[in-house]
C-alpha positions in Angstrom: -70.8 194.0 92.9 -73.1 191.3 91.5 -71.1 191.5 88.3 -67.7 191.0 90.0 -66.6 187.4 89.8 -64.2 187.6 92.7 -66.9 189.1 94.9 -69.4 186.4 94.0 -66.8 183.7 94.7 -66.0 185.2 98.1 -69.6 185.3 99.1 -70.2 181.7 98.0 -67.0 180.7 99.8 -68.2 182.4 103.1 -71.6 180.6 102.8 -69.8 177.3 102.4 -67.7 178.0 105.5 -70.8 179.0 107.4 -72.4 175.7 106.4 -69.4 173.7 107.5 -69.4 175.5 110.8 -73.0 174.7 111.5 -72.3 171.0 110.9 -69.9 171.1 113.9 -72.6 172.6 116.1 -75.0 169.7 115.9 -76.5 168.8 119.3 -79.0 166.2 120.5 -80.2 168.5 123.2 -84.0 168.6 122.4 -84.6 171.2 125.2 -82.0 173.7 123.9 -84.6 175.7 121.9 -83.3 179.0 120.7 -80.1 178.5 122.7 -79.1 175.6 120.5 -75.5 176.4 119.3 -76.5 176.2 115.7 -79.5 178.4 116.2 -77.4 181.0 118.1 -74.8 181.0 115.3 -77.5 181.2 112.6 -79.4 184.0 114.3 -76.2 186.1 114.7 -75.5 186.1 110.9 -78.9 185.7 109.5 -79.6 189.4 108.7 -76.4 189.5 106.7 -77.2 186.2 105.0 -80.7 187.4 104.1 -79.3 190.6 102.5 -76.7 188.7 100.5 -79.0 185.9 99.3 -81.8 188.4 98.4 -79.3 190.5 96.3 -77.2 187.7 94.8 -79.5 184.6 94.8 -79.8 184.9 91.1 -76.2 183.6 90.8 -75.9 179.8 90.7 -72.8 179.7 93.0 -74.5 181.7 95.7 -77.8 179.9 95.4 -76.0 176.5 95.5 -73.9 177.4 98.5 -76.8 178.9 100.5 -79.1 175.9 99.8 -76.8 172.9 100.0 -74.4 174.2 102.7 -76.2 176.7 104.9 -79.8 175.4 104.8 -79.1 171.7 104.6 -76.5 171.9 107.4 -78.8 174.0 109.6 -81.7 171.6 109.2 -79.6 168.7 110.1 -77.8 170.4 113.0 -80.5 172.2 114.8 -83.5 169.9 114.1 -86.5 170.7 116.4 -84.8 173.8 117.9 -84.9 175.5 114.5 -88.7 175.6 114.3 -89.1 179.3 115.3 -86.8 180.3 112.4 -87.9 177.6 109.9 -90.7 179.4 108.1 -88.4 182.4 107.4 -85.6 180.1 106.1 -88.0 178.2 103.8 -89.4 181.4 102.4 -85.9 182.6 101.6 -85.1 179.2 100.1 -88.2 179.3 97.8 -87.3 182.9 96.7 -83.7 181.9 96.0 -85.0 178.9 93.9 -87.2 181.2 91.8 -84.5 184.0 91.5 -81.8 181.5 90.4 -84.2 180.0 87.8 -84.4 176.6 89.5 -81.1 176.0 91.1 -81.1 172.2 91.8 -79.4 172.7 95.1 -82.5 174.6 96.4 -84.7 171.7 95.5 -82.4 169.3 97.3 -82.4 171.5 100.4 -86.2 171.5 100.4 -86.1 167.7 100.2 -83.8 167.7 103.3 -86.2 169.9 105.2 -89.1 167.6 104.3 -87.0 164.6 105.5 -86.1 166.3 108.8 -89.4 167.9 109.7 -92.1 166.4 107.5 -93.2 163.5 109.8 -92.3 165.0 113.1 -94.0 168.4 112.6 -97.6 168.1 111.4 -98.1 171.8 112.2 -95.7 172.6 109.3 -97.9 170.9 106.6 -99.4 174.2 105.5 -95.9 175.8 105.1 -94.6 172.8 103.2 -97.7 172.8 101.0 -97.1 176.4 100.0 -93.4 175.6 99.5 -94.0 172.6 97.2 -96.6 174.6 95.3 -94.1 177.5 94.8 -91.3 175.2 93.7 -93.6 173.1 91.5 -95.0 176.2 89.7 -91.5 177.6 89.1 -90.2 174.3 87.9 -93.1 173.7 85.5 -92.7 177.2 84.0 -89.0 176.6 83.5 -89.0 173.2 81.8 -92.3 173.2 79.9 -90.7 174.8 76.9 -87.6 172.7 76.8 -87.5 169.9 79.4 -84.3 168.4 77.9 -82.3 171.5 78.6 -82.6 171.3 82.4 -81.7 167.7 83.4 -80.3 168.7 86.8 -83.4 170.7 87.7 -85.7 167.8 86.7 -83.7 165.3 88.7 -83.5 167.6 91.7 -87.2 168.5 91.6 -88.4 164.9 91.5 -86.0 163.8 94.2 -87.5 166.5 96.3 -91.0 165.4 95.4 -90.3 161.8 96.1 -89.1 162.8 99.6 -92.3 164.8 100.0 -94.5 161.8 99.2 -92.6 159.8 101.9 -92.4 162.3 104.7 -95.2 164.8 104.1 -97.6 163.5 101.4 -100.4 165.8 102.5 -98.3 168.7 101.3 -98.2 167.3 97.8 -101.9 166.2 97.6 -103.0 169.6 99.0 -100.7 171.6 96.7 -102.6 174.0 94.3 -99.9 173.0 91.8 -100.8 169.3 91.8 -102.0 169.4 88.2 -98.7 171.1 87.3 -96.9 168.3 89.0 -98.7 165.7 86.9 -98.2 167.7 83.7 -94.5 168.0 84.5 -94.3 164.2 84.9 -95.8 163.8 81.4 -93.3 166.3 80.0 -90.3 164.6 81.7 -91.3 161.2 80.4 -90.3 162.4 76.9 -86.7 162.3 78.1 -86.9 158.5 78.2 -84.4 158.6 81.1 -84.6 155.4 83.1 -83.5 157.1 86.4 -86.1 159.9 86.0 -88.8 157.4 85.0 -87.9 155.4 88.1 -88.3 158.5 90.3 -91.7 159.3 88.7 -93.0 155.8 89.3 -91.9 155.8 92.9 -93.4 159.2 93.5 -96.7 158.3 91.8 -97.0 155.0 93.6 -96.4 156.5 97.0 -98.9 159.2 96.3 -101.6 156.7 95.3 -100.8 154.4 98.2 -101.1 157.1 100.8 -103.9 159.2 99.4 -106.0 157.0 97.0 -109.2 158.0 98.8 -108.4 161.7 99.1 -110.8 163.9 97.1 -108.0 166.3 96.3 -106.0 163.6 94.6 -109.1 162.0 93.0 -109.6 165.3 91.0 -106.4 164.4 89.2 -106.7 160.6 89.3 -110.3 160.5 88.2 -113.5 159.7 89.9 -115.0 156.3 90.5 -112.1 154.3 89.2 -111.9 156.1 85.9 -108.4 157.5 85.4 -108.0 161.2 84.5 -106.1 162.2 81.3 -103.0 163.3 83.2 -102.6 160.1 85.2 -103.3 158.0 82.1 -100.5 159.9 80.2 -98.1 159.3 83.1 -98.9 155.6 83.2 -98.5 155.1 79.5 -95.2 156.9 79.5 -93.8 155.0 82.4 -94.9 151.7 80.8 -91.9 152.0 78.4 -89.4 152.0 81.2 -90.9 150.5 84.4 -90.6 146.7 85.1 -93.9 144.8 84.5 -94.2 143.8 88.2 -94.2 147.4 89.2 -96.8 148.3 86.7 -99.0 145.4 87.9 -98.6 146.7 91.4 -99.7 150.1 90.4 -102.6 148.8 88.3 -103.9 146.7 91.1 -103.7 149.7 93.5 -105.7 151.8 91.0 -108.1 148.9 90.4 -107.3 149.0 86.7 -107.8 145.7 84.8 
């Protein structure tokens, strides 16, 4: 069935309908818990969704519909009530991202989850750290051979990473894949794309601002004010595209003269 175009289109279409339905079930009732309308609806169909996405998540149309419609809608609609299901959803989302070879919609949905839950749920930092590590490693493996061939993945990934630095920076700094993240920044700078360079600068600046004294980040930044080779490469690459006032701001923050 995975080879049948009509079947794939039907599955993707049903996931889109599910996502639109979940949007209509949004409620501000913080005490609803598992009885939140969106949680009830999602729980009822989740076994079927899991089977479909596990089997067909390699197909872009299914991965995109699951991530941008079902997951993003569910995060926004159920909010705090979704926490008991959240870990399972994020695991399936990470698996779908890997199976689909980096569907950009999956990275976008992870960014939405970080925005909704990152600041309000400190107990989820460990889960988000694992998720960012998984997504970063997959992205690094996919683009390191030919970064220019995957512009949507690069954009989606760094949009997600920027949200992480804003809403859950500890998950980035604590990620085992932090060096991969920096190496990916270096690789993506070769594209000389102003929008991507802007994302890289904003992400890097936020990381340094929030975690400059963190030993985990200093392993990448360099000890005692001396910049590490990865951060140096990122800075030199960004220098071609970033406005001078932004570079001065970053240099002052890093105590570089």
